NUPA-602046 format. One record per atom (N, C-alpha, C): residue in three letters; z, x, y; residue number from 1. Coordinates in Angstrom, 1 decimal, m for minus. Each point is the difference from the previous one (the first is absolute). Layout:
<nodes>
node rest:ALA	z:Z	x:X	y:Y	nr:NUM
...
</nodes>
This chain:
<nodes>
node rest:MET	z:32.1	x:11.7	y:m25.4	nr:1
node rest:MET	z:m0.5	x:m1.1	y:0.8	nr:1
node rest:MET	z:m1.1	x:0.5	y:0.9	nr:1
node rest:LYS	z:0.2	x:1.2	y:0.6	nr:2
node rest:LYS	z:m1.0	x:0.5	y:0.9	nr:2
node rest:LYS	z:m1.3	x:0.3	y:m0.8	nr:2
node rest:TYR	z:0.2	x:0.5	y:m1.2	nr:3
node rest:TYR	z:m1.2	x:0.3	y:m0.8	nr:3
node rest:TYR	z:m0.8	x:m1.3	y:m0.4	nr:3
node rest:ALA	z:0.7	x:m1.1	y:m0.2	nr:4
node rest:ALA	z:m0.7	x:m1.2	y:m0.3	nr:4
node rest:ALA	z:m0.8	x:m0.5	y:1.2	nr:4
node rest:ALA	z:0.6	x:0.1	y:1.2	nr:5
node rest:ALA	z:m0.8	x:m0.4	y:1.2	nr:5
node rest:ALA	z:m1.2	x:0.8	y:0.2	nr:5
node rest:ILE	z:0.0	x:1.3	y:m0.3	nr:6
node rest:ILE	z:m1.1	x:0.9	y:0.2	nr:6
node rest:ILE	z:m1.1	x:m0.4	y:m1.0	nr:6
node rest:VAL	z:0.4	x:m0.2	y:m1.3	nr:7
node rest:VAL	z:m0.9	x:m0.4	y:m1.0	nr:7
node rest:VAL	z:m0.7	x:m1.4	y:0.3	nr:7
node rest:ALA	z:0.8	x:m0.9	y:0.5	nr:8
node rest:ALA	z:m0.6	x:m1.3	y:0.4	nr:8
node rest:ALA	z:m1.0	x:0.1	y:1.1	nr:8
node rest:LEU	z:0.3	x:0.9	y:1.0	nr:9
node rest:LEU	z:m1.0	x:0.2	y:1.1	nr:9
node rest:LEU	z:m1.3	x:0.7	y:m0.5	nr:9
node rest:MET	z:0.2	x:0.9	y:m0.9	nr:10
node rest:MET	z:m1.2	x:0.7	y:m0.6	nr:10
node rest:MET	z:m0.9	x:m1.0	y:m0.8	nr:10
node rest:LEU	z:0.6	x:m0.9	y:m0.7	nr:11
node rest:LEU	z:m0.7	x:m1.0	y:m0.7	nr:11
node rest:LEU	z:m0.7	x:m1.0	y:0.9	nr:11
node rest:MET	z:0.6	x:m0.3	y:1.1	nr:12
node rest:MET	z:m0.6	x:m1.0	y:1.0	nr:12
node rest:MET	z:m1.1	x:0.6	y:0.8	nr:12
node rest:ALA	z:0.0	x:1.3	y:0.2	nr:13
node rest:ALA	z:m1.1	x:0.6	y:0.9	nr:13
node rest:ALA	z:m1.4	x:m0.3	y:m0.5	nr:13
node rest:PRO	z:m0.3	x:0.2	y:m1.3	nr:14
node rest:PRO	z:m1.4	x:m0.4	y:m0.4	nr:14
node rest:PRO	z:m0.4	x:m1.4	y:0.3	nr:14
node rest:VAL	z:0.9	x:m0.9	y:m0.2	nr:15
node rest:VAL	z:m0.2	x:m1.4	y:0.2	nr:15
node rest:VAL	z:m0.3	x:m0.3	y:1.5	nr:15
node rest:ALA	z:0.7	x:0.7	y:0.9	nr:16
node rest:ALA	z:m0.2	x:m0.2	y:1.4	nr:16
node rest:ALA	z:m1.4	x:0.6	y:0.4	nr:16
node rest:LEU	z:m0.4	x:1.1	y:m0.6	nr:17
node rest:LEU	z:m1.3	x:0.6	y:0.3	nr:17
node rest:LEU	z:m1.1	x:m0.9	y:m0.5	nr:17
node rest:LEU	z:0.1	x:m0.7	y:m1.1	nr:18
node rest:LEU	z:m1.0	x:m0.9	y:m0.5	nr:18
node rest:LEU	z:m0.1	x:m1.2	y:1.0	nr:18
node rest:ALA	z:1.1	x:m0.4	y:0.6	nr:19
node rest:ALA	z:0.0	x:m1.2	y:0.9	nr:19
node rest:ALA	z:m0.5	x:0.3	y:1.4	nr:19
node rest:ALA	z:m0.1	x:1.3	y:0.3	nr:20
node rest:ALA	z:m0.4	x:0.4	y:1.3	nr:20
node rest:ALA	z:m1.5	x:m0.3	y:0.2	nr:20
node rest:PRO	z:m0.4	x:m0.3	y:1.3	nr:21
node rest:PRO	z:m1.4	x:m0.4	y:0.2	nr:21
node rest:PRO	z:m0.8	x:1.3	y:m0.1	nr:21
node rest:LYS	z:m1.2	x:m0.2	y:m0.4	nr:22
node rest:LYS	z:m1.0	x:1.1	y:m0.2	nr:22
node rest:LYS	z:m0.5	x:0.4	y:1.4	nr:22
node rest:ASP	z:0.1	x:1.2	y:0.4	nr:23
node rest:ASP	z:m0.4	x:0.5	y:1.3	nr:23
node rest:ASP	z:m1.2	x:0.9	y:m0.1	nr:23
node rest:SER	z:m0.8	x:m0.2	y:m1.0	nr:24
node rest:SER	z:m1.2	x:0.8	y:m0.2	nr:24
node rest:SER	z:m1.1	x:m0.7	y:m0.8	nr:24
node rest:ALA	z:m1.2	x:0.5	y:0.1	nr:25
node rest:ALA	z:m1.1	x:m0.5	y:m0.8	nr:25
node rest:ALA	z:m1.1	x:1.0	y:0.1	nr:25
node rest:ASN	z:m1.1	x:m0.3	y:m0.8	nr:26
node rest:ASN	z:m1.1	x:0.9	y:0.0	nr:26
node rest:ASN	z:m1.2	x:m0.6	y:0.6	nr:26
node rest:VAL	z:m0.9	x:0.8	y:0.5	nr:27
node rest:VAL	z:m1.2	x:m0.4	y:0.7	nr:27
node rest:VAL	z:m1.1	x:1.0	y:m0.3	nr:27
node rest:THR	z:m1.3	x:m0.5	y:0.0	nr:28
node rest:THR	z:m1.1	x:0.8	y:m0.2	nr:28
node rest:THR	z:m1.0	x:m0.2	y:1.2	nr:28
node rest:PHE	z:m0.3	x:1.0	y:0.7	nr:29
node rest:PHE	z:m1.0	x:m0.1	y:1.0	nr:29
node rest:PHE	z:m1.3	x:0.6	y:m0.5	nr:29
node rest:THR	z:m1.1	x:m0.7	y:0.1	nr:30
node rest:THR	z:m1.3	x:0.5	y:m0.5	nr:30
node rest:THR	z:m0.8	x:0.7	y:1.2	nr:30
node rest:GLU	z:0.5	x:m0.2	y:1.2	nr:31
node rest:GLU	z:m0.6	x:0.7	y:1.2	nr:31
node rest:GLU	z:1.2	x:0.5	y:0.8	nr:31
node rest:ALA	z:m0.3	x:1.0	y:0.8	nr:32
node rest:ALA	z:1.1	x:0.5	y:0.9	nr:32
node rest:ALA	z:0.4	x:m1.1	y:1.0	nr:32
node rest:VAL	z:1.3	x:0.0	y:0.2	nr:33
node rest:VAL	z:0.6	x:m1.0	y:1.0	nr:33
node rest:VAL	z:0.9	x:0.8	y:0.9	nr:33
node rest:THR	z:0.1	x:m0.5	y:1.2	nr:34
node rest:THR	z:0.9	x:0.6	y:1.0	nr:34
node rest:THR	z:1.3	x:m0.8	y:0.1	nr:34
node rest:ILE	z:1.1	x:0.7	y:0.0	nr:35
node rest:ILE	z:1.3	x:m0.6	y:0.0	nr:35
node rest:ILE	z:0.8	x:0.7	y:1.1	nr:35
node rest:ASN	z:0.3	x:m0.7	y:1.1	nr:36
node rest:ASN	z:0.8	x:0.6	y:1.1	nr:36
node rest:ASN	z:m0.6	x:1.3	y:0.5	nr:36
node rest:GLY	z:m1.3	x:0.1	y:0.0	nr:37
node rest:GLY	z:m0.7	x:1.2	y:0.5	nr:37
node rest:GLY	z:m0.4	x:1.0	y:m1.1	nr:37
node rest:ALA	z:0.6	x:m0.2	y:m1.2	nr:38
node rest:ALA	z:m0.3	x:1.0	y:m1.0	nr:38
node rest:ALA	z:m1.0	x:m0.5	y:m1.0	nr:38
node rest:SER	z:m1.0	x:0.8	y:m0.3	nr:39
node rest:SER	z:m1.0	x:m0.4	y:m0.9	nr:39
node rest:SER	z:0.4	x:0.3	y:m1.5	nr:39
node rest:VAL	z:m0.1	x:m1.1	y:m0.8	nr:40
node rest:VAL	z:0.4	x:0.1	y:m1.4	nr:40
node rest:VAL	z:m1.3	x:m0.1	y:m0.8	nr:40
node rest:PRO	z:m0.3	x:1.0	y:m0.8	nr:41
node rest:PRO	z:m1.3	x:0.0	y:m0.8	nr:41
node rest:PRO	z:0.1	x:m1.0	y:m1.2	nr:41
node rest:PRO	z:m1.1	x:m0.3	y:m0.6	nr:42
node rest:PRO	z:0.0	x:m0.9	y:m1.1	nr:42
node rest:PRO	z:0.9	x:0.5	y:m1.1	nr:42
node rest:GLY	z:0.6	x:m0.9	y:m0.7	nr:43
node rest:GLY	z:0.9	x:0.5	y:m1.1	nr:43
node rest:GLY	z:1.1	x:m1.0	y:m0.4	nr:43
node rest:ASP	z:0.8	x:0.3	y:m0.9	nr:44
node rest:ASP	z:1.1	x:m0.8	y:m0.5	nr:44
node rest:ASP	z:1.3	x:0.5	y:0.7	nr:44
node rest:TYR	z:0.7	x:m0.9	y:0.5	nr:45
node rest:TYR	z:1.2	x:0.4	y:0.8	nr:45
node rest:TYR	z:1.2	x:m0.9	y:m0.4	nr:45
node rest:HIS	z:1.2	x:0.5	y:0.4	nr:46
node rest:HIS	z:1.2	x:m0.7	y:m0.2	nr:46
node rest:HIS	z:0.5	x:m0.3	y:1.5	nr:46
node rest:VAL	z:0.4	x:m1.3	y:0.2	nr:47
node rest:VAL	z:0.4	x:m0.4	y:1.3	nr:47
node rest:VAL	z:1.5	x:m0.3	y:m0.1	nr:47
node rest:ILE	z:0.8	x:0.6	y:0.8	nr:48
node rest:ILE	z:1.5	x:m0.4	y:0.1	nr:48
node rest:ILE	z:0.3	x:m0.5	y:1.4	nr:48
node rest:TRP	z:1.0	x:m0.8	y:0.1	nr:49
node rest:TRP	z:0.4	x:m0.5	y:1.3	nr:49
node rest:TRP	z:1.5	x:0.0	y:0.0	nr:49
node rest:GLN	z:0.5	x:0.3	y:1.2	nr:50
node rest:GLN	z:1.5	x:0.1	y:0.3	nr:50
node rest:GLN	z:0.3	x:m0.8	y:1.2	nr:50
node rest:GLY	z:1.1	x:m0.7	y:0.0	nr:51
node rest:GLY	z:0.5	x:m0.7	y:1.1	nr:51
node rest:GLY	z:0.6	x:m1.3	y:m0.5	nr:51
node rest:THR	z:0.7	x:m0.6	y:1.0	nr:52
node rest:THR	z:0.7	x:m1.3	y:m0.3	nr:52
node rest:THR	z:m0.8	x:m1.1	y:0.7	nr:52
node rest:GLY	z:0.0	x:m1.1	y:m0.6	nr:53
node rest:GLY	z:m0.7	x:m1.1	y:0.7	nr:53
node rest:GLY	z:m1.5	x:0.2	y:m0.2	nr:53
node rest:PRO	z:m0.8	x:m0.8	y:0.8	nr:54
node rest:PRO	z:m1.4	x:0.1	y:m0.2	nr:54
node rest:PRO	z:m0.7	x:1.3	y:0.7	nr:54
node rest:LEU	z:0.7	x:0.6	y:0.9	nr:55
node rest:LEU	z:m0.5	x:1.2	y:0.6	nr:55
node rest:LEU	z:0.3	x:1.3	y:m0.8	nr:55
node rest:VAL	z:m1.0	x:0.7	y:m0.5	nr:56
node rest:VAL	z:0.2	x:1.1	y:m0.9	nr:56
node rest:VAL	z:m0.9	x:1.2	y:0.5	nr:56
node rest:GLU	z:0.3	x:1.1	y:m0.6	nr:57
node rest:GLU	z:m0.9	x:1.2	y:0.2	nr:57
node rest:GLU	z:m0.7	x:0.2	y:m1.4	nr:57
node rest:ALA	z:m1.3	x:m0.1	y:0.0	nr:58
node rest:ALA	z:m0.8	x:0.2	y:m1.2	nr:58
node rest:ALA	z:m0.5	x:1.4	y:m0.1	nr:58
node rest:THR	z:0.0	x:0.5	y:m1.2	nr:59
node rest:THR	z:m0.4	x:1.4	y:m0.2	nr:59
node rest:THR	z:m1.0	x:0.0	y:m1.2	nr:59
node rest:ILE	z:m1.2	x:0.7	y:0.2	nr:60
node rest:ILE	z:m1.0	x:0.1	y:m1.0	nr:60
node rest:ILE	z:0.2	x:1.4	y:m0.6	nr:60
node rest:LEU	z:0.2	x:0.0	y:m1.3	nr:61
node rest:LEU	z:0.2	x:1.3	y:m0.7	nr:61
node rest:LEU	z:m1.0	x:0.2	y:m1.1	nr:61
node rest:GLN	z:m0.4	x:1.2	y:m0.2	nr:62
node rest:GLN	z:m0.8	x:0.5	y:m1.1	nr:62
node rest:GLN	z:0.8	x:1.0	y:m0.7	nr:62
node rest:GLY	z:0.6	x:m0.4	y:m1.2	nr:63
node rest:GLY	z:1.0	x:0.8	y:m0.6	nr:63
node rest:GLY	z:1.2	x:0.0	y:0.9	nr:63
node rest:LYS	z:0.5	x:1.2	y:0.4	nr:64
node rest:LYS	z:1.1	x:0.1	y:0.9	nr:64
node rest:LYS	z:m0.4	x:0.3	y:1.4	nr:64
node rest:LYS	z:m1.3	x:0.1	y:0.2	nr:65
node rest:LYS	z:m0.6	x:0.4	y:1.3	nr:65
node rest:LYS	z:m0.1	x:m1.3	y:0.9	nr:65
node rest:VAL	z:0.6	x:0.1	y:1.2	nr:66
node rest:VAL	z:m0.2	x:m1.1	y:1.0	nr:66
node rest:VAL	z:m1.3	x:0.1	y:0.7	nr:66
node rest:LEU	z:m0.8	x:m1.0	y:m0.1	nr:67
node rest:LEU	z:m1.3	x:0.0	y:0.7	nr:67
node rest:LEU	z:0.0	x:m0.7	y:1.3	nr:67
node rest:ALA	z:0.8	x:m1.1	y:0.1	nr:68
node rest:ALA	z:0.1	x:m0.7	y:1.2	nr:68
node rest:ALA	z:1.3	x:m0.9	y:0.0	nr:68
node rest:SER	z:0.5	x:m0.3	y:1.2	nr:69
node rest:SER	z:1.1	x:m0.9	y:0.2	nr:69
node rest:SER	z:m0.3	x:m0.9	y:1.2	nr:69
node rest:ALA	z:0.4	x:m1.2	y:m0.1	nr:70
node rest:ALA	z:m0.2	x:m0.9	y:1.1	nr:70
node rest:ALA	z:1.0	x:m1.2	y:0.0	nr:70
node rest:PRO	z:0.4	x:m0.5	y:1.1	nr:71
node rest:PRO	z:0.8	x:m1.2	y:0.0	nr:71
node rest:PRO	z:m0.8	x:m1.2	y:m0.5	nr:71
node rest:ALA	z:0.7	x:m0.9	y:m0.7	nr:72
node rest:ALA	z:m0.7	x:m1.1	y:m0.6	nr:72
node rest:ALA	z:1.0	x:m1.2	y:m0.1	nr:72
node rest:THR	z:m0.6	x:m1.1	y:m0.3	nr:73
node rest:THR	z:0.8	x:m1.2	y:m0.2	nr:73
node rest:THR	z:m0.2	x:m0.4	y:m1.4	nr:73
node rest:LEU	z:1.2	x:m0.1	y:m0.7	nr:74
node rest:LEU	z:0.0	x:m0.4	y:m1.4	nr:74
node rest:LEU	z:0.1	x:m1.5	y:m0.1	nr:74
node rest:VAL	z:m1.0	x:m0.7	y:m0.6	nr:75
node rest:VAL	z:0.0	x:m1.4	y:m0.2	nr:75
node rest:VAL	z:0.2	x:m0.3	y:m1.5	nr:75
node rest:ASN	z:1.2	x:m0.6	y:m0.3	nr:76
node rest:ASN	z:0.3	x:m0.3	y:m1.4	nr:76
node rest:ASN	z:m0.4	x:m1.4	y:m0.3	nr:76
node rest:ALA	z:m1.3	x:m0.2	y:m0.4	nr:77
node rest:ALA	z:m0.5	x:m1.3	y:m0.3	nr:77
node rest:ALA	z:m1.2	x:0.1	y:m0.9	nr:77
node rest:LYS	z:m0.2	x:m1.0	y:m0.8	nr:78
node rest:LYS	z:m1.2	x:0.1	y:m0.9	nr:78
node rest:LYS	z:m1.3	x:0.0	y:0.9	nr:78
node rest:THR	z:m1.0	x:0.8	y:m0.4	nr:79
node rest:THR	z:m1.2	x:0.0	y:0.6	nr:79
node rest:THR	z:m1.1	x:m0.5	y:m0.9	nr:79
node rest:GLN	z:m1.1	x:m0.4	y:0.5	nr:80
node rest:GLN	z:m1.1	x:m0.4	y:m0.8	nr:80
node rest:GLN	z:m0.8	x:1.2	y:m0.6	nr:80
node rest:TYR	z:0.4	x:1.2	y:0.4	nr:81
node rest:TYR	z:m0.7	x:1.2	y:m0.4	nr:81
node rest:TYR	z:1.1	x:0.9	y:m0.7	nr:81
node rest:ASP	z:m0.5	x:0.7	y:m1.0	nr:82
node rest:ASP	z:0.8	x:1.0	y:m0.7	nr:82
node rest:ASP	z:m0.9	x:1.3	y:0.0	nr:82
node rest:GLY	z:0.2	x:0.9	y:0.9	nr:83
node rest:GLY	z:m0.8	x:1.2	y:0.0	nr:83
node rest:GLY	z:m0.9	x:0.0	y:1.2	nr:83
node rest:ALA	z:0.2	x:m0.7	y:1.0	nr:84
node rest:ALA	z:m0.8	x:0.0	y:1.2	nr:84
node rest:ALA	z:0.4	x:1.0	y:1.0	nr:84
node rest:VAL	z:m1.0	x:0.7	y:0.6	nr:85
node rest:VAL	z:0.3	x:0.9	y:1.1	nr:85
node rest:VAL	z:m0.8	x:m0.5	y:1.2	nr:85
node rest:GLU	z:0.7	x:m0.3	y:1.1	nr:86
node rest:GLU	z:m0.6	x:m0.5	y:1.2	nr:86
node rest:GLU	z:m0.2	x:1.1	y:1.0	nr:86
node rest:THR	z:m1.2	x:0.1	y:0.5	nr:87
node rest:THR	z:m0.3	x:1.0	y:1.0	nr:87
node rest:THR	z:m0.7	x:m0.6	y:1.2	nr:87
node rest:SER	z:m0.1	x:0.8	y:1.0	nr:88
node rest:SER	z:m0.8	x:m0.4	y:1.2	nr:88
node rest:SER	z:m0.9	x:1.3	y:0.3	nr:88
node rest:ASP	z:m1.0	x:m0.2	y:0.8	nr:89
node rest:ASP	z:m0.9	x:1.1	y:0.4	nr:89
node rest:ASP	z:0.6	x:0.8	y:1.1	nr:89
node rest:GLY	z:0.1	x:1.3	y:m0.2	nr:90
node rest:GLY	z:0.6	x:0.9	y:1.0	nr:90
node rest:GLY	z:m1.1	x:0.7	y:0.7	nr:90
node rest:SER	z:0.3	x:1.0	y:0.7	nr:91
node rest:SER	z:m1.0	x:0.8	y:0.7	nr:91
node rest:SER	z:m0.7	x:0.9	y:m1.0	nr:91
node rest:ASN	z:m1.2	x:0.4	y:0.3	nr:92
node rest:ASN	z:m0.8	x:0.9	y:m0.9	nr:92
node rest:ASN	z:m0.2	x:m0.5	y:m1.4	nr:92
node rest:ASN	z:m0.1	x:m1.4	y:m0.1	nr:93
node rest:ASN	z:m0.2	x:m0.6	y:m1.3	nr:93
node rest:ASN	z:1.1	x:0.2	y:m1.0	nr:93
node rest:SER	z:1.2	x:0.2	y:0.5	nr:94
node rest:SER	z:1.2	x:0.2	y:m0.8	nr:94
node rest:SER	z:0.5	x:m1.4	y:m0.4	nr:94
node rest:LYS	z:0.8	x:m0.1	y:m1.1	nr:95
node rest:LYS	z:0.7	x:m1.2	y:m0.4	nr:95
node rest:LYS	z:1.5	x:0.1	y:0.3	nr:95
node rest:VAL	z:0.5	x:m0.9	y:0.8	nr:96
node rest:VAL	z:1.4	x:0.1	y:0.3	nr:96
node rest:VAL	z:0.8	x:m1.0	y:m0.9	nr:96
node rest:LEU	z:1.0	x:0.5	y:m0.6	nr:97
node rest:LEU	z:0.8	x:m0.8	y:m0.9	nr:97
node rest:LEU	z:0.8	x:m1.1	y:0.8	nr:97
node rest:GLU	z:m0.2	x:m1.2	y:m0.3	nr:98
node rest:GLU	z:0.7	x:m1.1	y:0.6	nr:98
node rest:GLU	z:1.1	x:m0.6	y:m0.9	nr:98
node rest:ALA	z:m0.3	x:m0.1	y:m1.3	nr:99
node rest:ALA	z:1.0	x:m0.6	y:m0.9	nr:99
node rest:ALA	z:m0.3	x:0.4	y:m1.5	nr:99
node rest:ILE	z:1.0	x:0.0	y:m0.8	nr:100
node rest:ILE	z:m0.2	x:0.1	y:m1.4	nr:100
node rest:ILE	z:0.7	x:m1.2	y:m0.6	nr:100
node rest:ASP	z:m0.7	x:m0.8	y:m0.8	nr:101
node rest:ASP	z:0.5	x:m1.2	y:m0.6	nr:101
node rest:ASP	z:0.2	x:0.1	y:m1.5	nr:101
node rest:TRP	z:1.2	x:m0.3	y:m0.5	nr:102
node rest:TRP	z:0.3	x:m0.1	y:m1.4	nr:102
node rest:TRP	z:0.3	x:m1.4	y:m0.3	nr:102
node rest:SER	z:0.2	x:m0.4	y:m1.2	nr:103
node rest:SER	z:0.1	x:m1.4	y:m0.4	nr:103
node rest:SER	z:1.3	x:m0.6	y:0.6	nr:103
node rest:ASN	z:1.0	x:0.7	y:0.2	nr:104
node rest:ASN	z:1.3	x:m0.6	y:0.5	nr:104
node rest:ASN	z:0.5	x:0.6	y:1.4	nr:104
node rest:ARG	z:m0.8	x:0.8	y:0.6	nr:105
node rest:ARG	z:0.4	x:0.6	y:1.3	nr:105
node rest:ARG	z:m1.2	x:0.7	y:0.6	nr:105
node rest:SER	z:0.1	x:0.3	y:1.3	nr:106
node rest:SER	z:m1.0	x:0.6	y:0.8	nr:106
node rest:SER	z:0.7	x:1.0	y:0.9	nr:106
node rest:LEU	z:m0.7	x:1.1	y:0.3	nr:107
node rest:LEU	z:0.4	x:0.9	y:1.1	nr:107
node rest:LEU	z:m1.1	x:m0.2	y:1.1	nr:107
node rest:ARG	z:0.5	x:m0.4	y:1.2	nr:108
node rest:ARG	z:m0.9	x:m0.2	y:1.2	nr:108
node rest:ARG	z:0.2	x:1.1	y:1.0	nr:108
node rest:PHE	z:m1.0	x:0.7	y:0.3	nr:109
node rest:PHE	z:0.1	x:1.1	y:1.0	nr:109
node rest:PHE	z:m0.4	x:m0.5	y:1.4	nr:109
node rest:GLY	z:0.7	x:0.3	y:1.0	nr:110
node rest:GLY	z:m0.2	x:m0.6	y:1.3	nr:110
node rest:GLY	z:m0.8	x:1.0	y:0.9	nr:110
node rest:GLN	z:m1.2	x:0.4	y:m0.5	nr:111
node rest:GLN	z:m0.8	x:1.0	y:0.7	nr:111
node rest:GLN	z:m0.9	x:m0.8	y:0.9	nr:111
node rest:ALA	z:0.0	x:0.3	y:1.3	nr:112
node rest:ALA	z:m0.9	x:m0.6	y:1.0	nr:112
node rest:ALA	z:m1.5	x:0.5	y:m0.3	nr:112
node rest:ASN	z:m0.9	x:m1.0	y:0.0	nr:113
node rest:ASN	z:m1.4	x:0.3	y:m0.2	nr:113
node rest:ASN	z:m0.8	x:m1.0	y:0.7	nr:113
node rest:ALA	z:m1.2	x:0.4	y:0.4	nr:114
node rest:ALA	z:m0.9	x:m0.9	y:0.7	nr:114
node rest:ALA	z:m0.6	x:m1.1	y:m1.0	nr:114
node rest:SER	z:m0.1	x:0.3	y:m1.2	nr:115
node rest:SER	z:m0.6	x:m0.9	y:m1.0	nr:115
node rest:SER	z:1.1	x:m0.8	y:m0.7	nr:115
node rest:SER	z:m0.3	x:m1.1	y:m0.5	nr:116
node rest:SER	z:0.9	x:m0.8	y:m0.8	nr:116
node rest:SER	z:0.0	x:0.5	y:m1.4	nr:116
node rest:PRO	z:1.1	x:m0.1	y:m0.7	nr:117
node rest:PRO	z:0.0	x:0.5	y:m1.4	nr:117
node rest:PRO	z:m0.9	x:m0.8	y:m0.9	nr:117
node rest:SER	z:m0.5	x:0.6	y:m1.0	nr:118
node rest:SER	z:m0.9	x:m0.7	y:m1.0	nr:118
node rest:SER	z:0.4	x:0.4	y:m1.4	nr:118
node rest:MET	z:m0.1	x:m0.9	y:m0.9	nr:119
node rest:MET	z:0.3	x:0.4	y:m1.4	nr:119
node rest:MET	z:m1.1	x:1.0	y:m0.4	nr:119
node rest:SER	z:0.5	x:1.0	y:m0.7	nr:120
node rest:SER	z:m0.9	x:1.1	y:m0.4	nr:120
node rest:SER	z:0.1	x:0.2	y:m1.5	nr:120
node rest:THR	z:m1.0	x:0.6	y:m0.5	nr:121
node rest:THR	z:0.0	x:0.4	y:m1.4	nr:121
node rest:THR	z:0.3	x:1.5	y:m0.1	nr:121
node rest:LEU	z:0.8	x:0.5	y:0.9	nr:122
node rest:LEU	z:0.2	x:1.4	y:0.0	nr:122
node rest:LEU	z:0.9	x:0.5	y:m1.1	nr:122
node rest:GLY	z:0.7	x:m0.9	y:m0.6	nr:123
node rest:GLY	z:0.9	x:0.5	y:m1.1	nr:123
node rest:GLY	z:0.8	x:m1.2	y:m0.6	nr:123
node rest:ALA	z:0.8	x:0.4	y:m0.9	nr:124
node rest:ALA	z:0.8	x:m1.0	y:m0.7	nr:124
node rest:ALA	z:1.5	x:0.5	y:0.2	nr:124
node rest:ALA	z:0.8	x:m1.0	y:0.1	nr:125
node rest:ALA	z:1.5	x:0.3	y:0.1	nr:125
node rest:ALA	z:0.6	x:m0.6	y:m1.3	nr:125
node rest:ASN	z:0.9	x:0.8	y:m0.5	nr:126
node rest:ASN	z:0.7	x:m0.6	y:m1.2	nr:126
node rest:ASN	z:1.4	x:0.6	y:m0.1	nr:126
</nodes>
């Protein structure tokens, strides 16, 4: 009996993993961006987020290397953009990451800045 229960749990685990929400996506920056004070050079990155509810901690990874982490708000809603990176102008002509938009969700970073965010062609998110 105990063996049957263990086998049943093992068979259900992959189904539960498939039903779990996706907490990561990819993004490409074509220019350096600043995230929570850290400069991230142009390139392809993996973005993961952790947390419950809309407030999450987002981490930008290149391979297994963490390049930047920042608090963010996860918005689970369709967007008119798939692959948009929103930035604002920072000091010394830097680009401050404000949001990453995918087709069904967005990560919004609450970084204070003198400029208002603008849509940028800095990269693509997928």
